[in-house]
Backbone bond lengths (Angstrom), bond angles and torsions (degrees), N, CA, C in turn:
res aa  C-N    CA-C-N  psi(-1)  N-CA   C-N-CA  omega(-1)  CA-C   N-CA-C  phi
1 M - - - 1.433 - - 1.512 112.52 -
2 S 1.227 112.31 136.35 1.493 117.45 -179.84 1.469 110.60 -99.77
3 F 1.338 118.43 143.05 1.430 122.87 -177.37 1.578 105.69 -108.51
4 L 1.308 117.99 137.79 1.355 127.57 179.63 1.549 108.54 -82.47
5 K 1.237 114.37 133.42 1.497 123.81 174.45 1.489 106.19 -96.23
6 I 1.350 122.97 89.57 1.394 123.13 -179.09 1.535 108.02 -104.13
7 K 1.324 118.22 121.45 1.470 115.01 -177.60 1.495 113.55 -88.77
8 D 1.296 113.44 -24.08 1.450 117.75 -179.56 1.672 107.83 -78.72
9 P 1.476 119.73 117.91 1.398 117.15 -173.14 1.574 110.74 -73.55
10 K 1.296 119.93 -23.68 1.442 119.83 172.82 1.461 113.13 -64.36
11 K 1.224 117.16 -46.59 1.452 115.36 -177.85 1.649 112.32 -72.29
12 R 1.344 113.05 -33.24 1.426 118.95 175.01 1.532 112.08 -55.47
13 D 1.430 110.97 -51.44 1.369 120.64 174.51 1.428 118.18 -51.48
14 L 1.401 110.16 -46.33 1.444 116.57 -179.65 1.545 111.26 -64.96
15 I 1.271 120.65 -39.51 1.449 118.67 -175.69 1.507 107.66 -72.87
16 F 1.414 117.48 -30.40 1.455 117.80 -179.58 1.501 107.71 -76.61
17 E 1.231 124.49 -34.26 1.404 123.16 170.65 1.558 116.80 -61.96
18 E 1.435 118.64 -38.24 1.400 120.34 171.78 1.452 118.00 -64.10
19 F 1.482 112.47 -29.37 1.370 118.83 174.20 1.450 114.46 -63.71
20 L 1.386 111.96 -49.96 1.442 114.11 178.11 1.487 119.93 -64.57
21 K 1.316 114.21 -30.03 1.448 116.49 171.40 1.435 114.17 -68.75
22 T 1.267 116.19 -39.62 1.492 119.84 172.97 1.425 113.99 -61.38
23 K 1.353 121.63 -42.66 1.395 126.38 -178.44 1.599 107.96 -66.21
24 K 1.402 116.39 -43.07 1.326 118.08 175.48 1.508 119.66 -59.34
25 N 1.376 114.19 -44.49 1.314 124.57 174.61 1.598 110.45 -58.02
26 I 1.172 122.83 -49.83 1.499 125.04 179.81 1.500 109.02 -60.58
27 Q 1.321 122.07 -40.13 1.388 122.45 177.28 1.526 111.95 -70.46
28 D 1.363 121.24 -38.68 1.387 119.89 178.62 1.508 112.77 -70.90
29 R 1.370 121.39 -25.53 1.424 127.31 171.77 1.372 113.22 -67.07
30 F 1.434 116.60 -43.90 1.449 120.28 175.60 1.380 113.44 -63.17
31 I 1.291 122.03 -40.20 1.515 122.45 179.70 1.523 111.05 -71.31
32 T 1.331 111.95 -32.90 1.501 112.47 178.75 1.535 113.35 -68.64
33 E 1.384 113.03 -39.14 1.386 121.78 174.89 1.593 112.73 -56.10
34 R 1.431 111.01 -50.05 1.526 116.18 177.15 1.464 112.87 -56.93
35 L 1.337 117.43 -48.63 1.435 119.47 -177.01 1.446 113.09 -68.57
36 G 1.336 119.13 -34.69 1.440 121.61 175.19 1.546 112.64 -64.29
37 D 1.253 113.47 -36.06 1.487 116.53 174.20 1.499 112.25 -64.57
38 I 1.279 116.29 -39.32 1.451 120.21 -175.63 1.542 105.75 -69.33
39 S 1.257 117.95 -45.75 1.480 123.36 -174.33 1.581 107.63 -65.16
40 A 1.314 113.56 -37.20 1.536 118.99 179.13 1.453 106.45 -66.46
41 Q 1.289 122.08 -39.71 1.467 128.59 178.94 1.506 110.87 -62.08
42 R 1.403 114.69 -46.16 1.481 117.41 172.65 1.562 117.69 -58.40
43 E 1.280 107.03 -40.75 1.592 114.36 179.87 1.536 106.97 -63.58
44 L 1.199 115.00 -46.71 1.527 119.50 -176.44 1.475 110.24 -60.20
45 S 1.414 113.71 -42.73 1.504 119.37 -174.80 1.537 102.41 -64.52
46 K 1.322 118.69 -48.19 1.481 117.92 -175.73 1.525 110.86 -62.74
47 F 1.311 116.65 -41.54 1.500 120.57 172.62 1.424 122.12 -51.36
48 F 1.481 112.50 -48.51 1.427 122.02 -179.36 1.483 116.38 -93.53
49 K 1.284 121.00 7.20 1.367 126.51 -170.99 1.609 108.48 -59.48
50 P 1.378 114.22 -48.47 1.585 118.43 177.12 1.534 110.06 -53.65
51 V 1.406 122.07 -43.86 1.271 121.59 -179.81 1.520 117.21 -68.71
52 T 1.406 113.84 -40.60 1.505 116.92 177.55 1.480 111.89 -70.04
53 D 1.271 117.51 -34.89 1.539 119.85 175.76 1.437 112.53 -58.32
54 T 1.438 113.68 -47.78 1.483 120.08 -176.87 1.539 109.11 -61.69
55 Q 1.327 112.97 -47.56 1.577 118.52 176.22 1.501 112.52 -57.59
56 K 1.241 118.59 -43.52 1.531 118.30 174.61 1.480 111.76 -63.76
57 D 1.308 124.47 -41.82 1.426 124.47 171.82 1.428 114.76 -55.99
58 I 1.352 119.33 -45.68 1.424 123.75 -176.67 1.615 107.72 -68.91
59 K 1.244 112.27 -38.73 1.540 113.35 177.28 1.438 111.19 -62.97
60 D 1.348 119.89 -46.39 1.492 121.44 178.63 1.410 109.31 -59.80
61 S 1.318 124.15 -46.36 1.502 127.64 -174.16 1.714 108.13 -64.73
62 L 1.248 113.16 -34.16 1.514 120.96 176.85 1.523 111.23 -70.51
63 V 1.324 111.77 -47.00 1.497 112.91 175.74 1.517 116.59 -64.73
64 K 1.273 118.99 -34.49 1.384 115.46 169.86 1.514 118.01 -68.99
65 G 1.194 117.66 -27.43 1.427 124.69 -178.01 1.461 113.57 -78.55
66 I 1.475 117.61 -18.31 1.406 119.18 179.15 1.545 109.80 -88.92
67 K 1.363 109.33 125.09 1.496 123.00 175.05 1.633 108.98 -82.26
68 P 1.294 116.23 129.03 1.439 115.53 172.46 1.531 116.55 -58.32
69 I 1.180 121.89 147.64 1.567 127.99 -179.56 1.446 102.00 -86.91
70 T 1.368 111.43 125.64 1.472 117.38 173.18 1.634 115.97 -113.60
């Protein structure tokens, strides 16, 4: 990584502020994406809950009906 040797303090401060803003934006986007994925998963689980519950009931009834092989 190379370091810039900027003699003008105003320009140096401006570049540093831009760097901090960019870093904050990247962190915020990452958090937003993570939370978006979580909320999407919740919405899908609500949407498919009737299907998954039905499949779970069918599985339970089939498991009860199966007799172990001896």
